[in-house]
C-alpha positions in Angstrom: 3.2 -36.2 -0.3 2.1 -32.6 -0.4 4.4 -29.6 -1.2 5.2 -27.3 1.7 2.9 -24.3 1.4 5.7 -21.8 0.8 6.5 -23.6 -2.5 2.9 -23.4 -3.8 1.6 -20.6 -5.9 -1.2 -18.3 -4.7 -3.6 -20.2 -7.1 -2.6 -23.6 -5.6 -3.0 -22.3 -2.0 -6.5 -20.9 -2.9 -7.4 -24.3 -4.5 -6.2 -26.1 -1.4 -8.2 -23.8 0.9 -11.3 -24.3 -1.3 -10.8 -28.0 -0.8 -11.0 -27.6 3.0 -7.3 -27.2 3.9 -7.4 -24.2 6.3 -3.6 -24.1 6.6 -3.5 -22.9 3.0 -5.3 -19.6 3.8 -2.9 -19.0 6.7 0.1 -19.4 4.3 -1.5 -17.0 1.8 -2.0 -14.4 4.5 1.5 -14.8 5.8 2.9 -14.5 2.2 1.1 -11.2 1.5 0.7 -9.7 5.0 3.5 -7.1 4.8 2.5 -5.6 1.4 -1.2 -5.5 2.2 -0.6 -4.0 5.7 1.8 -1.5 4.4 -0.6 -0.3 1.7 -3.3 0.1 4.4 -1.0 1.8 6.8 0.2 4.3 4.1 -3.4 5.3 3.6 -4.7 5.5 7.2 -1.5 6.5 9.0 -2.5 4.8 12.2 -1.1 1.5 13.4 -4.2 0.3 15.3 -6.6 1.3 12.6 -4.4 -0.3 9.9 -4.4 -3.5 11.9 -8.2 -3.4 12.2 -8.6 -2.8 8.5 -6.1 -5.5 7.7 -8.1 -8.0 9.8 -11.4 -6.8 8.2 -9.8 -7.2 4.8 -8.8 -10.8 5.3 -12.2 -11.6 6.9 -13.9 -10.2 3.8 -11.5 -12.2 1.6 -12.2 -15.4 3.5 -16.0 -14.8 3.4 -15.9 -14.1 -0.3 -14.0 -17.4 -0.9 -16.3 -19.3 1.4 -19.4 -18.0 -0.4 -18.0 -19.1 -3.8 -17.9 -15.6 -5.2 -14.1 -15.4 -5.6 -13.0 -16.2 -9.2 -9.3 -17.2 -9.2 -7.5 -15.8 -12.2 -3.9 -15.7 -10.9 -4.5 -12.2 -9.5 -4.9 -12.8 -5.8 -2.6 -10.0 -4.5 -4.1 -7.2 -6.6 -7.6 -8.4 -5.7 -6.7 -8.5 -1.9 -5.1 -5.0 -2.2 -8.3 -3.7 -3.8 -10.4 -5.2 -1.0 -8.1 -3.5 1.6 -8.1 -0.2 -0.4 -11.9 -0.2 -0.6 -12.2 -0.8 3.2 -9.8 2.2 3.7 -12.0 4.3 1.5 -15.1 3.2 3.4 -13.4 4.2 6.6 -12.6 7.7 5.2 -16.2 8.1 3.9 -17.5 7.3 7.4 -15.3 9.7 9.2 -15.0 12.2 6.4 -11.2 12.6 6.6 -8.7 13.4 3.8 -6.0 10.9 3.1 -2.9 12.2 4.9 0.6 11.1 3.7 2.3 11.4 7.1 1.7 10.0 10.6 1.0 12.5 13.4 4.4 11.9 14.9 6.2 12.1 11.5 7.1 8.4 11.5 6.8 6.3 8.4 8.5 3.5 6.4 11.1 5.8 5.0 12.4 6.3 8.6 13.2 2.6 8.8 15.8 3.1 6.0 19.0 3.7 7.9 22.5 4.0 6.5 25.2 2.7 8.7 27.9 5.1 7.4 25.7 8.1 7.7 26.8 10.9 10.1 24.3 12.5 12.5 24.3 15.6 10.2 23.6 13.5 7.1 20.9 11.6 9.0 19.2 14.9 10.0 19.4 16.3 6.5 17.9 13.1 5.1 15.0 13.2 7.6 14.4 16.8 6.9 14.3 16.1 3.1 11.9 13.2 3.6 9.7 15.4 5.8 9.7 18.2 3.2 8.8 15.9 0.4 6.0 14.3 2.4 4.6 17.8 3.0 4.8 18.6 -0.7 3.0 15.3 -1.5 0.1 16.5 0.7 -0.4 19.4 -1.7 -0.9 17.2 -4.8 -4.4 16.3 -6.1 -5.8 13.2 -4.4 -5.5 10.9 -7.4 -1.9 11.8 -7.9 -1.1 11.6 -4.2 -2.7 8.2 -4.0 -0.6 6.7 -6.8 2.6 8.2 -5.5 1.9 6.8 -2.0 1.1 3.3 -3.3 4.1 3.3 -5.6 6.8 4.8 -3.5 5.7 4.0 0.1 3.7 0.8 -0.7 6.2 -0.5 -3.3 3.4 -1.6 -5.6 3.6 -2.1 -9.3 1.6 0.0 -11.6 -0.5 -3.0 -12.5 -1.3 -3.5 -8.8 -2.0 0.2 -8.4 -4.3 0.2 -11.4 -6.2 -2.7 -10.0 -6.5 -1.1 -6.5 -7.7 2.3 -7.8 -9.9 0.9 -10.5 -8.2 2.6 -13.4 -6.1 1.5 -16.4 -2.4 1.1 -16.1 -1.9 4.0 -18.4 -4.1 6.2 -16.2 -2.0 5.1 -13.1 1.2 5.9 -15.0 -0.2 9.3 -16.1 -1.2 10.2 -12.5 2.3 9.2 -11.3 3.9 11.3 -14.1 1.8 14.4 -13.4 2.3 13.9 -9.7 6.1 13.9 -10.2 5.9 16.9 -12.5 3.8 18.8 -9.9 6.3 17.8 -7.2 9.2 19.1 -9.2 7.3 22.4 -9.7 6.6 22.7 -6.0 10.3 21.9 -5.2 11.3 24.7 -7.6 8.7 27.1 -6.2 9.9 26.6 -2.7 13.5 26.6 -3.8 14.2 23.3 -2.0 17.5 21.5 -2.3 17.1 17.8 -2.1 20.1 15.7 -0.9 
């Protein structure tokens, strides 16, 4: 009797898929959908574009597996995130856009964080603080901004960030460190009070 797919590791699901069990790839997509979609969305800031790129990413992943070019090394998620990241970069190269940190209407994942005991005034202050920080992140160099977005908004590990951005873990950590240092300087320059 076969294990339910939710109990199988990524490697086991990939092996099953390579053996012709199409349900295995569906389980793999369901397992990692939220993290991959979030990483894409945090880069492109457009729900429909993020959905398109997400679909393209999994089509590319499936094609790579079907062609026999995928080499399973227990690192499916970082590889999938890298595929998605590369598709985002391809999109920006095509339309020659910078990578914004905020959506046009100011909505993002941080706004989903609600605190039940929060008063209307506290909620407004928190939203204003988040908005101010997002504006400051926009002022950072691209490499620092990218690491901060992937770490804070995408909730990715530095190992995953390193894989996605094609740098070492130490470089990713350094970019995060310098990004935070620069954010602190900007906060001090603008005399912001964060609550």
